[in-house]
C-alpha positions as CSV (number, residue, x, y, z in Angstrom):
1,X,-48.6,41.3,10.3
2,X,-51.5,42.4,8.3
3,X,-54.9,40.8,10.0
4,X,-58.4,40.2,8.7
5,X,-59.3,44.1,10.4
6,X,-57.0,45.4,8.0
7,X,-58.5,43.7,5.0
8,X,-62.1,44.8,6.2
9,X,-61.1,48.2,6.6
10,X,-59.6,48.6,3.0
11,X,-62.9,47.0,1.7
12,X,-65.1,48.8,3.9
13,X,-66.8,45.3,4.9
14,X,-67.4,43.6,8.4
15,X,-64.6,41.3,9.4
16,X,-66.9,38.4,9.8
17,X,-67.7,39.0,6.0
18,X,-63.6,38.7,5.4
19,X,-63.4,35.8,7.7
20,X,-66.1,33.9,5.8
21,X,-64.5,34.6,2.2
22,X,-61.1,33.5,3.8
23,X,-62.7,30.0,4.9
24,X,-65.0,29.7,1.6
25,X,-68.2,30.2,3.4
26,X,-71.3,29.6,1.6
27,X,-73.6,32.4,2.6
28,X,-71.3,35.4,0.9
29,X,-71.1,35.6,-3.0
30,X,-68.3,34.8,-5.4
31,X,-68.0,38.2,-6.2
32,X,-67.4,39.8,-2.6
33,X,-65.1,36.6,-1.9
34,X,-62.8,37.4,-4.9
35,X,-62.5,40.7,-3.7
36,X,-61.4,39.7,-0.1
37,X,-59.0,37.4,-1.7
38,X,-57.4,40.3,-3.9
39,X,-57.2,42.6,-1.1
40,X,-55.7,39.9,1.3
41,X,-52.9,39.3,-1.6
42,X,-52.5,42.9,-2.0
43,X,-51.8,43.6,1.6
44,X,-49.4,40.4,1.9
45,X,-51.9,38.2,4.3
46,X,-50.6,35.1,5.5
47,X,-53.4,32.5,6.3
48,X,-53.2,28.5,6.4
49,X,-56.3,26.8,7.4
50,X,-57.7,27.0,11.0
51,X,-55.2,25.7,13.4
52,X,-58.3,24.6,15.9
53,X,-60.6,22.8,13.4
54,X,-62.8,19.9,13.7
55,X,-62.9,16.8,11.3
56,X,-66.3,16.0,10.2
57,X,-67.1,13.0,12.3
58,X,-70.0,11.7,9.7
59,X,-67.7,10.3,7.3
60,X,-64.2,8.3,7.8
61,X,-62.4,9.7,4.7
62,X,-60.0,12.5,5.6
63,X,-58.2,14.9,2.8
64,X,-54.6,15.2,2.8
65,X,-52.9,17.9,0.8
66,X,-49.6,16.6,-1.5
67,X,-47.8,19.6,-1.9
68,X,-44.9,20.1,-4.6
69,X,-42.4,22.7,-5.9
70,X,-40.0,23.0,-8.2
71,X,-38.9,19.4,-10.0
72,X,-42.1,17.1,-9.7
73,X,-40.5,14.5,-12.8
74,X,-37.0,15.0,-11.6
75,X,-37.5,13.4,-8.3
76,X,-39.6,10.4,-9.3
77,X,-43.0,12.2,-9.2
78,X,-44.9,9.7,-11.1
79,X,-44.1,6.8,-9.1
80,X,-44.7,8.5,-6.0
81,X,-48.4,9.7,-6.6
82,X,-48.7,6.0,-7.8
83,X,-47.8,4.8,-4.4
84,X,-49.7,7.6,-3.1
85,X,-53.0,7.0,-5.2
86,X,-53.3,3.4,-3.8
87,X,-52.3,3.4,-0.5
88,X,-54.9,6.5,-0.4
89,X,-57.8,4.3,-1.9
90,X,-57.0,1.6,1.0
91,X,-57.2,4.0,3.6
92,X,-60.3,6.1,2.3
93,X,-58.1,9.1,2.1
94,X,-58.4,11.9,-0.6
95,X,-55.5,13.3,-1.6
96,X,-55.4,17.2,-2.9
97,X,-52.7,17.9,-5.2
98,X,-51.0,21.6,-5.1
99,X,-48.2,22.7,-7.3
100,X,-46.2,25.9,-6.7
101,X,-43.1,26.9,-9.0
102,X,-39.7,26.5,-7.6
103,X,-38.6,29.8,-5.5
104,X,-42.4,30.6,-4.9
105,X,-43.2,28.1,-1.8
106,X,-44.5,31.2,0.2
107,X,-47.1,31.7,-1.8
108,X,-48.8,29.0,-0.3
109,X,-49.4,31.3,2.7
110,X,-51.7,33.4,0.8
111,X,-55.2,32.5,0.5
112,X,-55.3,33.3,-3.1
113,X,-53.2,31.0,-4.0
114,X,-54.5,28.3,-1.6
115,X,-57.2,25.4,-2.2
116,X,-60.3,25.5,-0.6
117,X,-59.6,22.5,1.4
118,X,-56.3,24.4,2.9
119,X,-57.9,27.6,3.5
120,X,-61.1,26.1,5.1
121,X,-59.1,23.9,7.3
122,X,-60.1,20.7,5.8
123,X,-56.7,19.1,5.3
124,X,-56.2,16.3,7.9
125,X,-52.6,16.3,6.9
126,X,-49.6,17.4,4.4
127,X,-47.0,15.7,2.5
128,X,-44.2,17.7,1.5
129,X,-42.3,16.6,-1.8
130,X,-39.0,18.5,-2.8
131,X,-36.9,20.7,0.0
132,X,-39.2,23.1,1.6
133,X,-38.5,26.3,3.7
134,X,-38.2,26.6,7.2
135,X,-40.4,29.3,7.8
136,X,-43.2,27.9,5.4
137,X,-42.9,24.5,7.1
138,X,-43.4,25.8,10.3
139,X,-46.9,27.4,9.6
140,X,-48.1,24.5,7.7
141,X,-47.1,21.9,10.5
142,X,-48.9,24.4,13.2
143,X,-52.3,23.8,11.1
144,X,-51.8,20.0,10.2
145,X,-49.4,16.9,10.5
146,X,-46.7,17.0,8.1
147,X,-44.9,14.3,6.4
148,X,-41.7,15.1,4.5
149,X,-40.3,12.7,1.5
150,X,-36.7,12.3,1.5
151,X,-35.9,15.7,3.2
152,X,-35.3,16.7,6.7
153,X,-36.6,20.5,7.6
154,X,-33.7,22.1,9.7
155,X,-35.7,23.2,13.1
156,X,-38.7,21.4,12.4
157,X,-39.6,18.2,14.1
158,X,-41.6,16.4,11.3
159,X,-42.2,12.5,10.2
160,X,-39.8,11.9,7.1
161,X,-40.1,9.0,4.7
162,X,-37.0,8.5,3.1
163,X,-34.5,5.5,1.8
164,X,-32.0,3.4,3.6
165,X,-28.7,5.5,2.8
166,X,-26.7,3.1,4.6
167,X,-27.7,-0.1,3.4
168,X,-27.8,0.8,-0.2
169,X,-24.1,2.4,-0.4
170,X,-23.3,-0.4,1.6
171,X,-24.1,-2.5,-1.5
172,X,-22.3,-0.5,-3.6
173,X,-19.1,-0.2,-1.6
174,X,-19.3,-3.8,-1.0
175,X,-19.1,-4.3,-4.8
176,X,-16.3,-1.8,-5.2
177,X,-14.3,-3.5,-2.5
178,X,-15.1,-7.2,-4.1
179,X,-13.7,-6.1,-7.5
180,X,-10.3,-5.2,-5.4
181,X,-10.9,-1.1,-5.0
182,X,-9.5,0.1,-1.9
183,X,-9.1,3.7,-2.4
184,X,-12.7,5.3,-3.2
185,X,-14.0,8.7,-3.2
186,X,-17.1,10.5,-2.9
187,X,-18.5,12.8,-5.1
188,X,-21.3,15.3,-4.6
189,X,-20.9,16.2,-0.9
190,X,-23.5,19.2,-0.2
191,X,-24.5,20.3,3.3
192,X,-27.6,21.9,2.1
193,X,-29.0,18.5,1.1
194,X,-30.5,16.1,3.2
195,X,-29.8,13.3,0.7
196,X,-26.5,14.1,-0.1
197,X,-25.5,14.4,3.8
198,X,-27.0,10.9,4.7
199,X,-25.0,9.4,1.7
200,X,-22.0,10.7,2.5
201,X,-22.3,9.4,6.0
202,X,-23.5,6.3,4.5
203,X,-20.2,6.2,2.4
204,X,-18.0,6.9,5.8
205,X,-19.9,4.4,7.7
206,X,-18.9,1.9,4.7
207,X,-15.5,2.8,4.8
208,X,-15.2,2.1,8.7
209,X,-17.1,-1.1,8.4
210,X,-14.5,-2.4,6.0
211,X,-11.5,-0.8,7.8
212,X,-10.8,1.3,4.6
213,X,-8.9,4.7,5.6
214,X,-11.1,7.7,5.7
215,X,-9.1,10.4,3.7
216,X,-10.7,13.8,3.8
217,X,-9.5,14.7,0.4
218,X,-11.4,12.2,-1.3
219,X,-14.5,14.2,-0.1
220,X,-15.5,16.2,-3.3
221,X,-18.1,19.0,-2.9
222,X,-21.1,19.9,-5.3
223,X,-23.8,22.5,-5.1
224,X,-27.2,22.1,-4.6
225,X,-27.8,23.2,-8.0
226,X,-25.3,20.7,-9.6
227,X,-27.1,17.9,-7.6
228,X,-30.3,18.9,-8.3
229,X,-29.9,19.2,-12.3
230,X,-30.2,23.4,-12.2
231,X,-26.2,23.7,-13.3
232,X,-23.6,21.4,-14.8
233,X,-20.7,23.4,-13.3
234,X,-18.5,21.4,-11.7
235,X,-15.7,21.4,-14.0
236,X,-13.2,22.1,-11.3
237,X,-14.4,19.2,-9.3
238,X,-14.0,17.2,-12.2
239,X,-10.2,18.3,-12.7
240,X,-9.6,17.7,-8.7
241,X,-11.0,13.9,-9.2
242,X,-8.8,13.6,-12.3
243,X,-5.6,14.8,-9.9
244,X,-6.6,12.0,-7.3
245,X,-7.2,9.1,-9.9
246,X,-3.6,9.8,-11.3
247,X,-2.5,9.4,-7.6
248,X,-4.5,5.9,-7.5
249,X,-7.8,6.6,-6.2
250,X,-9.6,3.9,-8.5
251,X,-13.2,4.4,-7.7
252,X,-15.9,7.0,-6.8
253,X,-19.2,6.8,-5.6
254,X,-21.3,9.8,-6.7
255,X,-24.4,11.3,-4.6
256,X,-27.0,10.4,-7.6
257,X,-27.1,9.6,-10.8
258,X,-26.9,13.1,-12.3
259,X,-23.6,14.1,-10.8
260,X,-22.4,10.5,-11.7
261,X,-23.2,11.0,-15.5
262,X,-21.5,14.6,-14.9
263,X,-18.6,12.9,-13.7
264,X,-18.4,10.4,-16.4
265,X,-18.3,12.4,-19.2
266,X,-16.1,15.3,-17.7
267,X,-13.5,12.2,-17.0
268,X,-14.2,10.7,-20.8
269,X,-13.5,14.4,-22.1
270,X,-10.1,14.5,-20.2
271,X,-9.2,11.0,-21.9
272,X,-9.9,8.5,-18.9
273,X,-11.9,5.6,-19.7
274,X,-15.1,4.7,-17.4
275,X,-14.6,1.6,-16.0
276,X,-11.5,0.7,-17.4
277,X,-9.0,3.7,-15.4
278,X,-12.0,4.6,-13.0
279,X,-14.9,2.8,-11.8
280,X,-18.1,5.2,-10.9
281,X,-21.4,4.7,-9.2
282,X,-24.5,6.7,-8.7
283,X,-27.3,6.7,-6.6
284,X,-31.1,6.8,-7.4
285,X,-31.3,5.7,-11.1
286,X,-34.0,8.2,-12.1
287,X,-34.5,8.9,-15.9
288,X,-31.5,11.1,-16.1
289,X,-29.2,11.9,-19.5
290,X,-26.8,9.9,-19.7
291,X,-24.3,12.7,-21.7
292,X,-23.3,9.6,-23.7
293,X,-21.9,7.4,-21.1
294,X,-22.3,4.0,-19.8
295,X,-25.1,3.2,-17.7
296,X,-24.1,3.6,-14.2
297,X,-23.8,1.0,-11.8
298,X,-26.6,2.6,-9.1
299,X,-29.2,1.7,-6.8
300,X,-32.9,2.2,-7.3
301,X,-35.3,4.2,-5.1
302,X,-38.6,2.5,-4.5
303,X,-40.8,5.8,-5.4
304,X,-44.2,4.0,-5.4
305,X,-43.3,2.4,-1.9
306,X,-42.2,5.6,-0.6
307,X,-45.3,7.5,-1.8
308,X,-47.5,4.9,-0.1
309,X,-45.6,5.0,3.1
310,X,-45.7,9.0,3.2
311,X,-49.7,8.5,2.9
312,X,-49.7,6.0,5.6
313,X,-47.3,7.8,7.9
314,X,-49.5,10.7,7.6
315,X,-52.5,9.0,8.2
316,X,-50.9,7.4,11.4
317,X,-49.8,10.8,12.5
318,X,-53.6,12.4,12.3
319,X,-54.6,9.8,14.8
320,X,-51.4,9.8,16.9
321,X,-50.5,13.8,17.2
322,X,-48.5,13.4,20.5
323,X,-46.2,10.4,19.4
324,X,-42.5,11.1,19.0
325,X,-41.7,12.0,15.3
326,X,-40.3,9.1,13.0
327,X,-37.7,8.8,10.4
328,X,-38.9,5.8,7.8
329,X,-36.5,4.3,6.0
330,X,-37.2,2.0,2.9
331,X,-34.7,-0.7,1.6
332,X,-33.2,0.2,-2.5
333,X,-32.4,-2.5,-4.9
334,X,-29.0,-2.5,-6.8
335,X,-28.5,-1.9,-10.4
336,X,-26.0,-3.4,-12.0
337,X,-24.4,-0.9,-14.9
338,X,-21.3,-0.7,-17.1
339,X,-19.6,1.6,-15.0
340,X,-17.5,-0.7,-12.4
341,X,-14.5,-2.8,-13.4
342,X,-11.6,-4.3,-11.4
343,X,-8.8,-1.6,-10.4
344,X,-6.4,-0.4,-13.1
345,X,-3.2,-2.3,-13.0
346,X,-0.9,-0.5,-10.8
347,X,1.4,1.6,-12.8
348,X,-0.6,1.5,-16.1
349,X,-1.7,4.9,-17.9
350,X,-4.8,6.0,-19.2
351,X,-4.9,6.4,-22.8
């Protein structure tokens, strides 16, 4: 591990000068600070705030970092931010936004890529948007309380603010069940994605609640890249669904709207009609290219409420450091689209 002494030796300055530069102390020049940050970056020095810091007791205002990487708009970014901003005003919290490109989250451990508030250890807490690597989150959470939006982080205990997957899937399953469907599959299972695992588990829960058989052959996998809109490579999975539809599986619940529309498009290209031959539901109702398909029956995620809840949770955590970690779940709303109908009559053919 590169330490501050190594940086000082490289620049032939004192360790105290390096420390002041990294913490944005006002009694060194901007030129010296820039040289220190450049050397720290070149040597691979990792530094995230001060683990032992004192907050300014003369003001009630706290700084909370909103750390984002990868796709922002695709996960309801605008509505998240709206809720965070409104709740931040109520709680006298100033939000410090920081964005990193996908796949470059480790840069946040480099002082050259940190905001002053993070480098100085002035953040009272942090909100993590999108899926963050475990090792990065471990280092961040050692500095200040962290709250993750939607995603759990394997190996790290932290607060998570998400949605009630069980209740949302129950609404969709009940609609299919009330239409007469009894053989229902799940499209988009992915063990690497928190919300996909939870929605698949909620699907199994609803089958059990309604007394329907769980057939492992009706769990169709998808990659994290497909789920997150980075790839459309799911032709083999669509072919598998077609074979199951031919065997009488009349409805498919999808992990999100992206794969829902990919499935609808694939079925249409193979001569199946949605919803006349097969019903399809989505999840999240975000702005997604429908690919020329009817609007999905889905559920809406309360983005603004999630953002507000994340700010409130991190605010509470700043004052309740030793309390058990919490997973807050907010309800979703049903969106009645045009992709669900009664099952196709027994023995009828698509065409």
